[in-house]
N, C-alpha and C positions, 0 to 999 in steps of 0.2 A: 645274396640276390633276393630282391623283393619284387613280387609281381605288381604291376600297375592295375588300375581299375579295368583298363582295356584288356590287359593280359588275362586277368581273372575271368572276365566275361567270356573271352574266346575259349579258355580252357574249360569252363563250366558247360559250354555247348556240347562237350563230349558226353555228359551225363544223359540227356534225353535220347541221344543216338543209341547209346548202350542200352537204355531202358526199352527202346523199340525192339531189341533182340528177343524180348519175351514173346512177342507176336511174330516178328519177322527175324528168323534165326541169323541170317548173314549180317544184319544191322549191328549186332553186338561186335563182330569183328571189324566192321567199318568204324564203329565208335572207338574201339581200342586203337585202331590204326590212326584215327584222327587225333586221339590224345597223344600218341607217340610223335606224330608230326608236330603238334603244338609244342611238345617238350623239346624237340630239336630246334624249333624256332626260338624258344626261350633261351636255349643254350647259345644259339648263334647270336641272338641279340645281346646276351651277356658278354660274349667274346668281343663283338664289334664295339660295345660300349667302351672297352679299354679299361685299364687299371687307373688308380689314382695318380700314377706317374705321368699320365697325359696332361695333367694340370700343374700349374704353379700356383699355390695358394699361400697367401701371406696376410699379415695384419699390420696396420699402421696406426699409430696414435702418438700423442705427445709423450716425451720421455718422462714428464712430470704431470700427472693428472691433477686437476684442480678440485678441491674439496667443495661439496655442496652445490655444484653446478653440472649442467649437462655437457659431458665431454664426448666429442665425436670419435668414433673408432671406425676406420675404413678396412674392409675386407676385400682383397683383390683376387680375382681368379683369371689366370691366363691359360688359354686353350692352346696346347701344342699340336693338337690333331687337325686334320683337314676336314673334319666334320663338326658342325656346331651342335650344341646340345642345351637342353634345359636342365636346371639343377636347383638344389637347395643346399645352403651352407649354414652350419650351426657353430657359433663360437662359444668358448667357455671362459667368460670373464669371472673374476672373483665373486663368490657367492654373497659377500658382504655388500656388494653394490646394488643400487636400484637400477634395473635394466628395463628398457622399453620392450625389446624383443631380442631373442637369441637367434631366431631363424630368419634368414634372408633368402629370397628367391630371385632367380634371374635366368637370362639366356646369354650364352656367349658364342659369337660367330667363330668360324675356323680361324685359327692363328691370331686371335684378337684377345683383348683383356676386358673384363667386366669388373666394376667396382661398386660395392654397396656400402652404405654407412648406417650404423646404428649409434645410439647414445646411451651412456651410462652415467650414473651419479654416485660418486663415493660419499659415504656418510661419516667417515673418520679418516684422519691422517694416518700414515704408516706405510709399511711394506706389504705388498700383496703379490699375487701371482696369477697370470693367465694360464689356462689349460690349452689343450690341443684344439684343432679345428676339424670338424667332421663334415663330410660332403656326400650328398647323394645326387646322382645324375642319371638321366634318362637314356636308355639304349636307342639306337636309330630306328628300330621297329616299334618303339613305344610299348614294349611288352614288359620290360623289367627295369628296375632301378638298381644300380650298383652303389655301393657305399664304401668309403675309405676314410681314413684318418690321417691328417697331416700333423707332424710333430711341430707344434708352435708354442709350446709352454715357455714362459719367460717371466721374469720379475717386473714389477711396476711399482713406482712410488707415488703416493698421494700427498701432495703438498697443499698449503693454503692456496686460496683462489688466485690463479695467475691469469685467468681469462678476462677478468675485469680490468686488470692492468694492461693487457694487450688492447682491449677495446678503448681504454682511456687514451693510449698512445695514438690509436687510429683516429679517433674523433678529435683529439687535440690538433693533429695535423690538418684536419678538415675544418677546424674551428666550429665544431658541432657538439661541444661537451654537454649542452643542455639535453641532448638525447639520452645521455647517461644518467641524468638527474642531478647534474652539477650546475650550480649557478656560475656566473662570470668569475673566472679565476683571477683576473687582474682588476683591481679596483682603482682605476685612474682617478686622480684628484685627491686621493687619500695617501697616507704615508708621508715620509719625509725624504726619501731617496730620489735624487733627480732622475727623470726618465727622458724628457725631450722638450723642445720648444715647439709650439704650434700656434696657429692663428686663434685669436680670441673668439669664443662663442658666446652667444647671449646669456647662457646659464652659468658661465664661469664666474668665480668670485673675483672681485676687484683686486684683492690682495695677492692673487696669483699672477697678475700682470707683470711682465718683465719690462721695465721702462726703458732700459738701455737698448734692448732688442727692438722695442717698439719705435724708438727714435731712429735707429739705423734703417729699419724696413719701412718706416712711415705708415705703419698700420699696426693696430693692437696685436701684441704677441703675449701669450700666456705660458707659464711654466707648468708642465705636467710632471707629477711625481708618481712614483710607484712604491709599493710596500717594500720594506727593507728585506735584504737577503741576509744570509749567515746568522739567522736566529736559531734558537735551540728548541727542539721539540722532543719530549721524552714520553714514550708510551709505557705505562706500567700495567702489567697484566696479572690479575688475580687468578690463580689456578686452584683455589680451594674447592671444597665439596659443592658449594652452591652453584659453581660454574659448570658442574656436570649435568645439571638438569637439562633435558632436551626441549627444543622447540622445532616442530616439524621433523623429528627424527635426527636432528643434528644438535650436538651439545652447544650450550651458550658460549663455552670457551672457544669453540671452533668459529663461531660467528665473530667473536672478538679478535681471534687470530687473523681472520681474513681482513677485518677492518684495520688492524695495526699494519699489516703488510701493505695494503692499499695506501694508507696514510704515509708510510715510509716512502713509497714510490713517488707520490705527488710532492711531498715536502722536500725530498732530495732533488727532485726536478726543479724546484724553486730556489735551490741554493741554500736551503736550511740544513743545519746539523740535526740528525735524527738518531735517537738511541732507543733501546728497549730493555725492560727489566721484567722478569716474572717472579712471582713469589706465592707461597702458601703459608705454612708456619715458619718458613725461612726463605731467604732469597735463593732461587735456583739458577737463574741466568741473569747476567748483566752485560749489556753491550753498550759501551760508552758512545755518546753522540759524535758522529762524524758526517762529513759531506760526501757527495758523489754517489754515482750509481753502484759503486762497489759496496757501499754500506747497505744498499737495498738487498744485495745478494747475501751479505753476511746476516742480515735480519732474517732472510728466507731460511737459511740453514738453522738459525737459532729457533725460529718459530716451528719448524718441522718437528723438533724434538720436544716441544712443550706438551705436557700432559697434565690433566687434572688429578688432584690428590684428595683422599678421603679425610681431610683435616680442615679445621677452621683457619681462615687467613689471619695472620698476625700483622695488622696494619702498622702497629708501632715499630716493630723491628724492621719491616720493609721500608717504610718512609723515612725512618731515622737513617738507615743505610743509604737511601737515595740522597738525603740532605747532605751527608758527608761526601758522597761521590760527586754530586752536582751542586756546585756552589754559585754558579752564575745563574742569572734569571732565565727561566725557561717556561714554555707551555708544557705542563705535566698533565697528561691525559690518563686517568685511572679507569681501567675497565674492570668492573666488579659487579656483584649482585648484592642487593641490600637485604639485611635482616635486622630485626630490632634487638635491643639489649646491649650487652657490653661490647659486642663487636661493632655496632653502629657508633656508640659513644667513642670508641677507640679511633674509628675512621674520622669522625668529626673533629676530634682533638688534634690528630696528626695533620689532617688537611688544612685546618686553621693555621697551624704553625707554618706549613708550606706556603700559605698565601702571603706571608710577610715578605718573602723574597722571590716568589715565582707566581705563575698564574695557573692554579690547578683547575682541572675540569673533570668531574666524576661522570662517567658514562655507564648507564645500566641498560639492560635488555628487557623489554617487556614481553610478556607471553600472551599472544592473542587468544589462546584457549582459556586462560584465566579470565580475561575480559568477557569472553563469550559466556563462560559459566556464571559470572557475576550478573549478567544481564538477561539470563534465560528465564522463561516463565516456568516455574516448577509444576510438575504434574504428578510427582510421587515423592515419597519420603527421601529417596536417594538424591533426587534433583534439588530438593529443599536443602539438604545437607551440603551438596556441592555449591549451591549458590551462596550459602552463608560462609563457607570456608573461603571461596574465591573473593567475596566481598571483604572479608577480614584481611586476606593477603594484600589486596589493593589498598586498604586503609593503612596498613602498616607501612607499605611502600611509600604512600603519599606523605605520611608523617616523616619518614626518613628523609625524603627529598626536601620537604619543607624545612627540616632541621638544618640540612646542609646549606640551603639558600639563605636562611636567616644568619648564618655565619659568614655570608659573603662568598660562598663557594659556588662556582658555575656548575650546572648539572645538565645532563642530556639523557632523557629516558625515551627510547625509541623501540619500535618493533624490530625483531631480528632481521627481517628481509630488507629493512631500510638502514641498517646500522652503518654500513660502510659509507654510503653517500651522505648521510646526515653528519657523520663525524668529519668527513672531508669538507663539507659546506661550512661546518662550525669553525674548523681550522682556518679556512679562507676568510671567513667573516672576522674572526679575531685578528688575523694578520692584516687584513685590510683596514681595520680600525686602529692599527698600531698599538694593540693591547699587549703584545708579547714582550 
C-alpha cells in the first residue's frame, strides 16, 4: 500500500493537532483519534481498491519483432469491477531494446477495457524475453495506491525488418509506392516481354506500332512491353569483421540483412528467382534461387540465423563457390564493406571474373558519422586527429570504389538508413533496362 499525495496530506494534519496538546491538553487525544480515523480510512480504501484479480492485464505484439524499427506493443487492462479507477502500468521489455517509455497511465471505466501502446526498437536479431507487468491503481477514496504484478513473462524473437515489407504490400495495393521512397516499379515501353496493346500516344516510338492491329481498329495501336520475369537475383552477404561496425547502434550487417530480405520480397513478387548466400572466411549459408513467396519465408529463416564473425572475408573462396553453384546469368548483389590491401584486390579479381557471365553489383554502407568527422572544424588536438583519420578512411573507400568501377563493376555506396530503398530502386532500374 502506497499513500497518495492527498492521503499523505490528510494524515499529516494530525501532527499540528497533536502539537496543540502542549497548550490544550485534550487536543492531543483529538489528534491521536484523528490519526486513528485516517488509518481506518486508509485501510478501507485499500480494501475497496481490490486486488490485482479485479483486472485482466495482457500484452499484445507481433510474434516476430522487426529489427531496427519502432515496433508497437499494446498493453490492455480490463476492469472486472463495477467501479472505475485510475492506474499506472509498467511493462518489462528486454533490456537490450531501445524503449520510449515503460510507464503507461490511464483510466478504465467499470466493466470496460483500456488499451495503451508504447514502442520499442530492437538493435540486434535473436531470442529475447519479456518480463512481468506491474500495475498500480487508485483506491475509490483517493488515499492509497495498490500494487500488483501480473505474470506475463514470455519469449519473443527479433527478425529482420518485416514492417517495411508490410508497408510495401499496403502501398502497392494503393498504387502509392512513391511514399515509401520507391520509384515506379514497372517501366512500360522497356523490356521485351509482351504486356498489352493500347492506343498510340504522341510520345510512343514508331517501331512500337502494331500495324495489323492498327489496320483492324482503323486507328494507331502500339505494343506495350514489360520487363522480363523469371530472371535470377542472388544476394551475397559478407559476414566478416568489418560488417560488425555499428551505424546508429545497429551493425552494418543488420542493415544489409534488412535490405536482402526486402529485395527478396519485391523480386519474388515480380516473378524472379531469388537466392541468398552468406560467407566470411568460408561459406556459411547457401539458399538456391527459387520463385514464389515460399522462397521469401525460407530467406527469412536463413537470415535470422546469420551473424558476423571476427575474421576477414575470403572473397575468392566464396565467389568461386557461387560460380560453381550459379552457372546461369544472374544479378549478383554483393553486400560488403571495403578495405584496402589484399582483401580489396581479391574482391576486384573475383568480381571481374563474375562479370563475364553475370551482372555483379557491389553494395557498401557509408557511415554518416565518418562524413561528419571529416567535415568538422577542428578546435582541439583530438578533433584534428579525428578529422584526419575520417578523411583517410573516406579516401581509401573512394579509391576502392573507383577501382571497382574501372573494372566495369557496378557499385552502390549509400547511407545505412537509405540502404533498402536504394537497393530496390537499383534492382528495378537494372531490370527495367533489361540488363539482367
